[in-house]
C-alpha positions as a printed NumPy array, in Angstrom:
array([[ 58.999,  36.095,  93.704],
       [ 61.943,  33.715,  93.287],
       [ 62.97 ,  33.52 ,  89.718],
       [ 62.145,  30.009,  88.866],
       [ 58.394,  31.361,  89.704],
       [ 58.924,  34.021,  87.293],
       [ 60.308,  32.047,  84.754],
       [ 57.032,  29.262,  85.038],
       [ 54.615,  32.373,  84.913],
       [ 56.199,  33.486,  81.832],
       [ 56.139,  30.563,  80.477],
       [ 52.102,  30.17 ,  81.197],
       [ 51.089,  32.838,  79.704],
       [ 53.099,  32.436,  76.17 ],
       [ 51.568,  28.997,  75.882],
       [ 47.958,  30.63 ,  76.813],
       [ 48.617,  33.143,  73.904],
       [ 49.773,  30.507,  71.554],
       [ 46.712,  28.68 ,  72.318],
       [ 44.738,  31.733,  71.825],
       [ 46.152,  32.693,  68.694],
       [ 46.295,  28.774,  67.309],
       [ 42.063,  28.831,  68.303],
       [ 41.639,  32.189,  66.497],
       [ 43.131,  30.82 ,  63.496],
       [ 41.433,  27.42 ,  63.5  ],
       [ 38.338,  29.381,  63.795],
       [ 39.052,  31.95 ,  60.975],
       [ 39.945,  28.44 ,  58.687],
       [ 36.953,  27.291,  59.637],
       [ 34.801,  30.291,  58.341],
       [ 36.97 ,  31.076,  55.144],
       [ 36.17 ,  27.327,  54.484],
       [ 32.842,  27.459,  54.498],
       [ 32.522,  30.738,  53.04 ],
       [ 34.513,  28.758,  50.358],
       [ 32.519,  25.98 ,  50.205],
       [ 29.026,  27.651,  50.594],
       [ 29.774,  29.434,  47.051],
       [ 30.801,  26.18 ,  45.11 ],
       [ 27.46 ,  25.526,  46.488],
       [ 25.839,  28.052,  45.261],
       [ 27.536,  27.572,  41.606],
       [ 26.988,  24.169,  41.421],
       [ 23.141,  24.732,  41.761],
       [ 22.846,  27.692,  39.694],
       [ 25.131,  25.781,  36.793],
       [ 22.41 ,  22.886,  37.907],
       [ 18.989,  25.133,  37.208],
       [ 20.724,  25.808,  33.677],
       [ 18.664,  22.674,  31.571],
       [ 21.712,  20.96 ,  29.535],
       [ 20.674,  20.33 ,  25.514],
       [ 22.236,  18.767,  22.765],
       [ 22.071,  20.893,  19.529],
       [ 22.51 ,  19.491,  15.694],
       [ 22.579,  21.444,  12.481],
       [ 19.576,  21.373,  10.24 ],
       [ 20.819,  19.039,   7.313],
       [ 20.907,  19.956,   3.713],
       [ 20.47 ,  17.576,   0.223],
       [ 18.085,  15.335,  -1.161],
       [ 17.33 ,  12.838,   1.556],
       [ 16.009,   9.438,  -0.828],
       [ 14.987,   7.348,   2.201],
       [ 12.117,   5.851,   0.879],
       [  8.008,   5.342,   2.044],
       [  7.091,   2.223,   3.335],
       [  3.205,   1.109,   2.821],
       [  1.594,  -2.282,   3.099],
       [  0.441,  -3.659,   0.168],
       [ -1.876,  -6.326,  -1.574],
       [ -0.228,  -9.018,  -4.139],
       [ -2.729,  -9.314,  -6.679],
       [ -2.917, -12.015, -10.113],
       [ -2.083, -10.386, -13.086],
       [ -5.153, -11.482, -15.016],
       [ -7.72 , -14.036, -12.911],
       [-10.997, -15.724, -14.278],
       [-13.569, -17.347, -12.289],
       [-15.087, -20.011, -14.622],
       [-18.658, -20.383, -14.301],
       [-21.336, -22.683, -16.034],
       [-23.177, -21.555, -19.152],
       [-25.254, -24.567, -19.2  ],
       [-26.874, -26.437, -16.565],
       [-26.706, -30.203, -16.429],
       [-24.332, -32.551, -13.989],
       [-20.635, -32.735, -14.193],
       [-19.313, -35.344, -15.74 ],
       [-15.322, -34.939, -15.418],
       [-12.707, -32.632, -14.521],
       [ -9.36 , -32.297, -15.816],
       [ -7.075, -30.041, -14.277],
       [ -6.805, -29.825, -10.352],
       [ -5.179, -26.824,  -8.393],
       [ -1.812, -25.567,  -8.81 ],
       [ -1.727, -27.229, -12.287],
       [ -0.573, -25.03 , -15.159],
       [ -2.638, -24.623, -17.993],
       [ -2.372, -23.327, -21.93 ],
       [ -5.148, -20.9  , -23.36 ],
       [ -7.743, -23.947, -24.735],
       [ -7.047, -26.633, -22.596],
       [-10.151, -28.427, -21.338],
       [-10.581, -27.828, -17.712],
       [-14.071, -30.162, -17.329],
       [-17.189, -31.458, -19.584],
       [-20.853, -31.172, -18.288],
       [-23.306, -33.341, -19.199],
       [-26.477, -31.922, -20.515],
       [-29.599, -34.079, -20.81 ],
       [-32.338, -31.969, -21.123],
       [-29.833, -29.182, -23.573],
       [-29.646, -32.468, -25.687],
       [-33.119, -33.305, -25.619],
       [-34.173, -29.661, -26.408],
       [-31.683, -29.866, -29.226],
       [-33.184, -32.941, -30.772],
       [-36.582, -30.891, -30.898],
       [-35.525, -28.01 , -32.088],
       [-33.944, -30.425, -35.455],
       [-37.147, -31.818, -35.529],
       [-38.642, -28.349, -35.84 ],
       [-36.438, -27.279, -38.636],
       [-37.272, -30.427, -40.362],
       [-40.915, -29.442, -40.113],
       [-40.227, -25.867, -41.424],
       [-38.773, -26.94 , -44.227],
       [-40.861, -29.52 , -45.459],
       [-44.047, -27.026, -44.898],
       [-41.638, -24.266, -46.496],
       [-41.217, -26.615, -49.612],
       [-44.665, -27.753, -50.283],
       [-45.492, -23.947, -50.355],
       [-42.845, -22.784, -52.434],
       [-43.949, -25.598, -54.929],
       [-47.972, -24.304, -54.247],
       [-46.968, -20.798, -55.231],
       [-45.272, -21.617, -58.379],
       [-48.429, -23.558, -59.166],
       [-51.119, -20.926, -58.348],
       [-48.268, -18.348, -60.48 ],
       [-48.56 , -20.336, -63.7  ],
       [-52.453, -20.219, -63.459],
       [-52.267, -16.221, -63.36 ],
       [-52.196, -16.306, -67.307],
       [-55.215, -18.563, -68.184],
       [-57.157, -16.22 , -65.809],
       [-58.764, -19.328, -64.044],
       [-57.728, -18.278, -60.181],
       [-58.13 , -14.958, -59.16 ],
       [-55.176, -12.87 , -58.357],
       [-55.759, -11.993, -54.656],
       [-55.352, -15.941, -54.174],
       [-52.272, -15.872, -56.453],
       [-50.864, -13.251, -53.834],
       [-51.804, -14.911, -50.915],
       [-49.711, -18.332, -51.951],
       [-47.059, -16.46 , -52.691],
       [-47.184, -14.599, -48.809],
       [-47.739, -18.314, -47.391],
       [-44.389, -19.357, -49.11 ],
       [-42.579, -16.417, -48.092],
       [-43.694, -16.781, -44.435],
       [-42.854, -21.099, -44.278],
       [-39.568, -19.447, -45.585],
       [-39.177, -17.049, -42.67 ],
       [-40.591, -20.456, -40.309],
       [-37.217, -22.323, -41.683],
       [-34.425, -19.149, -40.497],
       [-36.551, -19.255, -36.728],
       [-36.179, -22.857, -36.517],
       [-32.558, -22.981, -37.797],
       [-31.495, -19.892, -35.552],
       [-32.607, -21.823, -32.878],
       [-30.457, -24.768, -33.375],
       [-27.264, -22.716, -33.977],
       [-28.123, -21.128, -30.283],
       [-28.539, -24.505, -28.69 ],
       [-25.561, -25.466, -31.164],
       [-23.588, -23.074, -29.574],
       [-24.863, -23.686, -25.818],
       [-23.529, -27.062, -26.777],
       [-20.281, -25.868, -26.293],
       [-19.935, -24.642, -23.422],
       [-20.699, -28.303, -21.973],
       [-17.072, -27.653, -22.637],
       [-14.998, -25.686, -19.918],
       [-11.409, -24.457, -21.949],
       [ -8.922, -21.799, -19.65 ],
       [ -9.07 , -18.974, -21.413],
       [ -5.436, -17.902, -21.146],
       [ -2.269, -19.103, -19.749],
       [ -2.015, -19.934, -16.224],
       [ -2.423, -21.707, -13.008],
       [ -5.479, -23.475, -11.648],
       [ -6.306, -21.483,  -8.26 ],
       [ -9.292, -23.184,  -7.53 ],
       [-11.573, -26.176,  -8.118],
       [-15.059, -25.915,  -6.491],
       [-16.679, -29.18 ,  -8.407],
       [-16.515, -32.397,  -8.295],
       [-17.816, -35.342, -10.822],
       [-21.627, -35.423, -10.314],
       [-22.043, -32.182,  -9.261],
       [-25.483, -30.625, -10.611],
       [-24.664, -27.7  , -12.242],
       [-27.341, -25.129, -12.629],
       [-27.312, -21.643, -14.253],
       [-30.413, -20.571, -13.615],
       [-31.535, -18.116, -10.561],
       [-28.972, -16.348,  -8.76 ],
       [-25.446, -16.784, -10.302],
       [-24.148, -19.901,  -9.985],
       [-21.034, -20.832,  -8.119],
       [-17.78 , -20.25 ,  -9.808],
       [-16.774, -23.771, -10.81 ],
       [-12.665, -22.96 , -11.539],
       [-10.352, -19.981, -11.322],
       [ -7.375, -19.896, -13.545],
       [ -4.825, -16.975, -12.774],
       [ -1.699, -15.438, -14.974],
       [  1.295, -15.295, -12.203],
       [  3.691, -14.722, -14.448],
       [  3.44 , -11.087, -13.19 ],
       [  1.509,  -9.894, -10.503],
       [ -0.279,  -6.441,  -9.606],
       [  0.409,  -5.071,  -5.999],
       [ -1.905,  -2.404,  -4.573],
       [ -1.05 ,   0.242,  -2.224],
       [ -2.804,   3.055,  -0.923],
       [ -0.678,   5.745,  -0.542],
       [ -1.226,   8.849,   1.737],
       [ -2.04 ,  12.007,  -0.713],
       [  0.444,  14.259,   1.031],
       [  2.899,  11.628,  -0.751],
       [  0.745,  11.165,  -4.016],
       [  2.484,  14.163,  -5.984],
       [  6.014,  12.256,  -5.731],
       [  4.924,   8.852,  -6.43 ],
       [  4.443,   9.399, -10.169],
       [  4.145,   6.227, -13.056],
       [  7.504,   4.53 , -13.27 ],
       [  8.21 ,   4.961,  -9.519],
       [ 10.77 ,   2.166,  -7.878],
       [  9.737,  -0.017,  -5.586],
       [ 10.779,  -2.724,  -3.83 ],
       [  8.457,  -5.346,  -2.447],
       [  9.337,  -7.771,   0.744],
       [  7.29 , -10.443,   1.852],
       [  6.934, -12.406,   5.223],
       [  7.605, -15.728,   3.571],
       [ 10.849, -14.647,   1.565],
       [ 11.722, -12.399,   4.507],
       [ 15.661, -12.789,   3.133],
       [ 14.529, -11.588,  -0.748],
       [ 13.942,  -8.436,  -2.312],
       [ 11.662,  -8.445,  -5.62 ],
       [ 11.638,  -5.184,  -7.678],
       [  8.202,  -3.411,  -8.856],
       [  7.343,  -0.324, -11.01 ],
       [  4.613,   1.899, -10.297],
       [  2.218,   1.463, -13.226],
       [ -1.17 ,   2.95 , -12.86 ],
       [ -2.788,   5.544, -10.331],
       [ -6.39 ,   5.739,  -9.284],
       [ -6.417,   9.584,  -9.904],
       [ -8.484,  10.153,  -6.878],
       [ -8.664,   9.813,  -2.775],
       [-10.672,   7.989,  -0.491],
       [-12.566,  10.01 ,   1.505],
       [-12.242,   7.192,   4.347],
       [ -9.053,   6.549,   4.448],
       [ -7.304,  10.015,   2.794],
       [ -5.461,   7.636,   0.224],
       [ -5.22 ,   6.823,  -3.212],
       [ -4.844,   3.424,  -4.892],
       [ -1.637,   2.604,  -6.834],
       [ -0.993,  -0.21 ,  -8.732],
       [  2.729,  -1.7  ,  -9.121],
       [  3.76 ,  -4.645, -11.538],
       [  6.368,  -7.044, -10.087],
       [  7.749, -10.164, -12.153],
       [  6.702, -13.065, -10.786],
       [  8.629, -15.637, -13.293],
       [  9.858, -17.676, -10.379],
       [  6.7  , -17.681,  -8.78 ],
       [  7.732, -17.147,  -5.308],
       [  5.225, -14.245,  -4.976],
       [  1.839, -15.679,  -4.284],
       [ -1.024, -13.743,  -5.531],
       [ -3.634, -12.872,  -2.396],
       [ -0.508, -12.325,  -0.288],
       [  0.394,  -9.52 ,   1.983],
       [  3.574,  -7.699,   0.818],
       [  5.923,  -4.883,   2.278],
       [  6.012,  -2.187,  -0.374],
       [  8.858,   0.656,  -0.344],
       [  8.664,   3.286,  -2.519],
       [ 11.852,   5.439,  -3.581],
       [ 10.54 ,   8.748,  -3.707],
       [ 12.575,  11.446,  -4.76 ],
       [ 13.929,  14.492,  -2.685],
       [ 14.8  ,  18.367,  -3.323],
       [ 18.558,  19.2  ,  -2.704],
       [ 17.376,  22.392,  -0.883],
       [ 15.539,  21.104,   1.345],
       [ 16.379,  21.162,   5.402],
       [ 16.118,  18.155,   7.748],
       [ 15.825,  17.858,  11.562],
       [ 15.213,  15.029,  13.931],
       [ 11.576,  14.178,  14.449],
       [ 12.651,  14.646,  18.468],
       [ 13.465,  18.128,  17.702],
       [  9.749,  19.367,  16.403],
       [  7.671,  21.028,  19.598],
       [  3.725,  20.948,  19.32 ],
       [  2.342,  22.743,  21.86 ],
       [ -0.465,  25.853,  21.554],
       [  1.763,  28.038,  19.654],
       [  1.824,  25.395,  16.969],
       [  4.806,  23.518,  15.542],
       [  8.099,  25.022,  16.633],
       [ 11.532,  24.022,  16.48 ],
       [ 13.936,  25.509,  18.934],
       [ 17.439,  26.856,  18.577],
       [ 20.295,  28.238,  20.257],
       [ 21.7  ,  31.784,  19.648],
       [ 25.146,  32.826,  20.159],
       [ 24.442,  33.984,  23.73 ],
       [ 22.871,  30.839,  24.869],
       [ 19.701,  31.388,  25.035],
       [ 16.819,  29.748,  23.354],
       [ 14.754,  31.409,  20.151],
       [ 11.574,  29.486,  19.323],
       [ 11.091,  29.398,  15.346],
       [  7.68 ,  28.57 ,  13.411],
       [  8.005,  25.772,  11.274],
       [  6.233,  23.742,   8.405],
       [  6.885,  20.098,   7.196],
       [  7.071,  19.551,   3.517],
       [  7.624,  15.519,   4.294],
       [  7.796,  13.341,   7.007],
       [ 10.049,  10.494,   6.694],
       [  9.641,   9.159,  10.12 ],
       [ 12.911,   9.395,  12.225],
       [ 13.692,  12.555,   9.57 ],
       [ 11.439,  15.83 ,   9.033],
       [ 12.053,  17.965,   6.278],
       [ 11.253,  21.557,   6.856],
       [  9.498,  23.488,   3.913],
       [  9.836,  26.568,   6.128],
       [ 11.057,  28.633,   9.119],
       [ 14.851,  27.001,   9.236],
       [ 18.741,  28.399,   8.093],
       [ 20.856,  26.282,   7.44 ],
       [ 23.495,  28.016,  10.26 ],
       [ 20.597,  27.61 ,  13.13 ],
       [ 21.629,  25.533,  16.242],
       [ 18.612,  23.338,  16.893],
       [ 17.407,  21.914,  20.184],
       [ 17.882,  17.777,  19.307],
       [ 15.63 ,  16.974,  22.629],
       [ 14.079,  19.843,  23.968],
       [ 13.191,  19.626,  27.463],
       [  9.343,  20.061,  28.482],
       [  8.175,  23.877,  29.254],
       [ 10.97 ,  25.628,  27.316],
       [ 10.449,  29.076,  26.505],
       [ 11.516,  31.99 ,  24.265],
       [ 14.764,  33.562,  26.044],
       [ 15.701,  30.69 ,  28.162],
       [ 19.013,  29.994,  29.255],
       [ 20.557,  26.592,  28.364],
       [ 24.206,  24.622,  28.689],
       [ 25.639,  23.028,  25.342],
       [ 26.424,  19.901,  25.872],
       [ 29.888,  18.59 ,  25.32 ],
       [ 30.185,  16.796,  22.491],
       [ 30.003,  18.888,  18.94 ],
       [ 27.329,  20.221,  16.999],
       [ 26.825,  17.667,  14.47 ],
       [ 24.635,  17.687,  11.113],
       [ 20.983,  16.538,  11.738],
       [ 20.666,  14.094,   8.988],
       [ 23.175,  12.295,   7.57 ],
       [ 21.308,   8.894,   6.314],
       [ 23.439,   5.743,   6.052],
       [ 22.244,   2.959,   3.259],
       [ 21.27 ,   0.936,   6.33 ],
       [ 19.239,   4.277,   7.78 ],
       [ 17.523,   4.246,   4.701],
       [ 16.656,   1.028,   4.324],
       [ 15.349,   0.954,   7.884],
       [ 13.322,   4.806,   6.999],
       [  9.281,   4.444,   6.311]])
């Protein structure tokens, strides 16, 4: 073989060796790259299998978030005015919305039947008085004859008794006249106290009949300078709502206004149908903004305990185990703790027992979470469970 051929053959072998070495390097790199990707994929899959949770620390200190309940406004004093005598309405003086004083004339009733009864009673009284006078005179005359023995003692006693009976008839007739005069006074219907006419259900010429069933109310007078507010408080909150508890009233027709009220009284009983206790509040209404009979939203300021712990309502778990809260230990594993509720404030729950201030509570536990399950904690630092701002408190129910 000539030298050029040997040189060419050597070059071909070197090229082949380099090609084989490159193929080996490429294959090895591919195998290593795939192994690394598989390892990364396995790590990522395992990491994704762990649920990521946000944790909070149980809040402490008294929460003054109030209790919001629907209420009903009523006049402090309300008097339906009914007729006491029958007749026809002669006239009325005040319409709805009119402000009246105690004793102001509201209406007059014309009573022809009562007038005739009064005239007859007066005539009966005159007759009785005349008969009594004659009987008294007769009794005196017979008494003067007793010394002469011209008349029997029995007859004298009969005349004296007749005079006494006639005098009693005079008193009876007088009482009947007085009764009809008192009834006649009821023809003038007057306001029983200072207030507002909130209803007028009659008109001139209307027949007024008080016989049989209760007659229809002619007027309604309401004292609206103060109003009563009635609220049904759930039984669990009754011990916190004592007389003197402050409240804030809001009404739909004045959405930007608030009115201060105070709890005045409690029914001291629980209604079996609703499980609530009726509370009475009083609110000043000298401005006349609030209307009796209207709906009101009542926010009661409930006192809180400084030692109580509170968590978000979303942290509670209700299942077959009862009421629990999921906490995370130092090893990032779940520990379910049974708790009791001291007070439900809506967004915030006050815990009666089962938690400590050092517990790390899962804010929104995932479904199916169990004891010992490993979790991954979100990057955000733990924050207090409840730090109610003034805005939050106003929204709290």
